[in-house]
N, C-alpha and C positions, 0 to 999 in steps of 0.2 A: 423482530423486525429488522431486515437485512438492509433494506434501502437499496439495496443492488439493482443494475441495469438489466434489461431482457428487453427480447422483442416480442415477448407475450403479450396480447392486447387485453389487460385487467379491466378494462371496461370500453364496450362499443361506443359507434354513435348515436344508439339509441338509450344509453346510459344504462343498459344492462350489465353487468358482470361474468366472470369468467362461467359462472356455473346457474346464468340465466335472473339471479336476484337483483331486484333493484335497491338503491343505496341503504335504504331504511326496513330491509326484511332480512329474516332472521334465518337461519340454514333449517331443515326439518327438525325438531327434538320429541323426544319422549321422555318420560321420568317413571320409574317405579319405584315404588315403595316397599321393603320387607323380602329383598330377594335373597337373604342369608339368614338360615335355620339358628345357627351357631353364635351369631352377633347379637348385641340387647339390642342393636337398629343397625337397617343397611337400606343402600338406596344404588339404583343402577342408573345413569343418564346417557342416552344415545342423542349426540347432538352434530348433526351432520355426519360427518364420517370418525369422531369423536367416541369413545365408548369406555367411561369412566365407573369405579365401583367403588361405593364409601361402605365402610364398617365403622361401630361406634359401640365399646365396650365402657361399663361403667356409668354411674360412678364407684370405684373402687379405690384399693388401699394405692396409695401413691408410691412407686417405684424409680429412683433409687429414693429412700426417705428425706434425705435432706432438702428435698425439691417439696416438701409438704407445706404446705400455706396454713396456720391454724385457724383462719376467719373465711378461707374459701376454697373451691376447690381449683385446679389448673384445667386448663383445656391442652393436650397435648396432640398433636396433627402430623403423621408421617405421610407425606405426600411422595411416591415413586412410578416413577414411568417404567414398565416392564421392558424388557431387553428387544421384544419383539413389536414394540409399539409404532415405532417406526421403521421406515423403508431400510435404514443403514441402522445395523443390530445396533443397539445402545451399549454401553460398557454397562454389567450389572452394581447396585450398589450405588449409595446415594452421591451426590454432587454437588456443588455447590448452589444450582439452579433450583434443587430440591430442597436443599435445607432453608433458600431463601422463600419459597414458597408454601413449605411447611410451616414457616416462622409467620407469614403474614396472615396464612389462613387460619391459625391458633387465635392470634390477634384479632383477627374479626369475629368469629366464632365465640371471645369471652366476653365480647360485647352484647352478645344477647343471650347467651346462658347465664341462669340465676345461680350463679357459682356461689354465692353466700348461703344458700343449703346446703350444702354437701362440703363443709370443713374439711381438711387434711385429705382429699381424695384428689385422684386424678381421672377424668374424662378422656379416655384415648379416641383420638379418630383416625383411620385409616384411608386413604385414598391413595387407591390402583388405576394407573392407566392403561389398558388394555390395546386400545387404538389410538391414533395420535393424529389431529390435523388442525393445528392451530386450537388457541383459546382455552388450556386443558387446564388453567387454575381456574376460571372462570365456571368451568363445568364440575370441576373437582369441589370447589366451594359450594356451589349450587346442590351437588349431589348430599356432599357434608351434612347440610342444613337440612335437609330432608331425613336422613341416617338418624341425627340427632331428633328430632321429632318422632321418628319410629320408634327410637327407644324410650320415648315417655321423660325427656329429659325437660323440665321445667324451663322455658324459654321467652322472651319479650316479644320476639318475633323469629321468622323465618329469614332467611338472606338469599336474594337472589344476585346474580352476578351477570356480566356481558362486558366487552369490550368493543369499541369502535375504534377506529383508525383513519389513518390519510391514504389513498392508494390514486393513482394518477393523478393528482391534484384534487381530489373529490373525498369527502368525508364522507366513509361508508360503516355500516352496522357490521358487528358478527364475523371477522376477518378470516377467510378459509387459508391454508396454508400457504399457497401461490402469493395471495396478497399480504400475509405476513411477511414472506420471504422478500417480495420488491417493493413493498409499500414503505412509507417515508416516516409513518408513526402509530402508533396503539395505544392506546388508554384503555386498560380494563379499571371495571368498577364493580364493585358490591354495596349493595343499597338495602338497609330495612324498608320495606316499602310502607309499612303502617307510619312511621315516623319519618320519613325521608333521610333518615340519618345514613350517610355514606361511611362506612366501615373500611372499605378498603377502595384505595384510587392510587395509580400510578400511570406514569407514561415513558415510554419509551420512543424518541424522535422528536422534531419541532414541531409545534403548531403555532398558529398567531393566535390572539385572545377570542377573536369570534370563530376560530376553527375549534378552538377547546370548547367553547359552550356550545358551538355545534353538536360535537362529541358527545358531551356529558348529556344533551338533553336527549339525542337518538338512545344513550347506552340506558336513561331513566326511564324511557317508555317500554324497550324493553325490559327492563327487571320489572315492569309492573305487567307482563306476559308473563314471563316465565315465574315468577310469583302464582299466578294464577294456576300453571300447568303445576306448580310443586302443591299446592292445596288441592288439586284435581287428583292428585296420584295417593296421598292421605289419604283422601276420601275415598277413593276405590278400592284401597286395601282394606279400612274398617268398615265401609258399609257392608262389604261382602262378609266379612269377619260374624257384625253382628245379626246378619242374615242366618249365619249358620246356628245362631245358639238356640238351644232347645227353647221351645216356648213356655217351658216350666221355670227356665233359668232367667228368662228374658220378663217375665210379669214384672209389671213395676209392684215396689213394694206396697202398702196399704189396698192393693185392688182383691177383692173375693177371689178364691179360687173359680175355675170353671165347676159346675155344678156335675157331679159322676152321674152317669146312666145307671138308671134305676135296675134292681136286681130281677131277673126273669120271676114270674109270678110263679106262686107256688113253693118259694124259697125264703125263708127269714131267718136270717142270720142275728145270734144272741137274743132268739125268740123264746119267751117263757113258757113250758110247756103245763099242762093241768098239774102238775106234781111240784112246779117251783123250779124245775131245773132249765139249764140253760142249755140250748141245744139247737139243730137244724131240724127243721121240719119240712 
């Protein structure tokens, strides 16, 4: 959140933003589950001009071992922005921002993963931002949640995340890069839709109490819409996978097998002949 001055008109006289959206509209969004075959679970999110990949490995043995918890698993997240993800090449390797985002995403995911089922193990989540245009922590958390579900890790629910902010003295949803740089506030929110619990909430900038409530309402409504997209991504993957299962395998237990076609007339298998010998006639 830059808060710098600009001659760029972020919101026009019709209430439309720089990309033609209204205040309560999300950027175009696409979510896919199971995009990486080598990972236990994975997801890919395109959110406006953001492109984010998430991969999950585990539960597996925790390294280093001194991090092991005898009563539950730990969720370790590694958020990273590729050097080519922004217009000005980013220096490779972790920085303070990446470490902060890794920590808050780990804490958010630990709230929904049933960690007590996997003591002394680690669930490792890797988030790689391939292209960035504001809102990557929300996109990363949204992708990581789908990747965990794709890995079959028991969870209380998915987490959907979205941010609102203040641009040109107006509260708007889902800031893009110019709005993030020249706006005056940014409020990312991570929500567990089924229970309404907030597992991530930050604010950069200044808002009045009423403005904060408006931002919270916009983000909450958007999270419920994103939640439906997350579930749809998982349904698309596993409905297709189920359709590819052979009928003999997919047949429910307890149902009789389909009758076999009758043998050709004149052929009797294992039929006794006049001498009592088994044979084919």
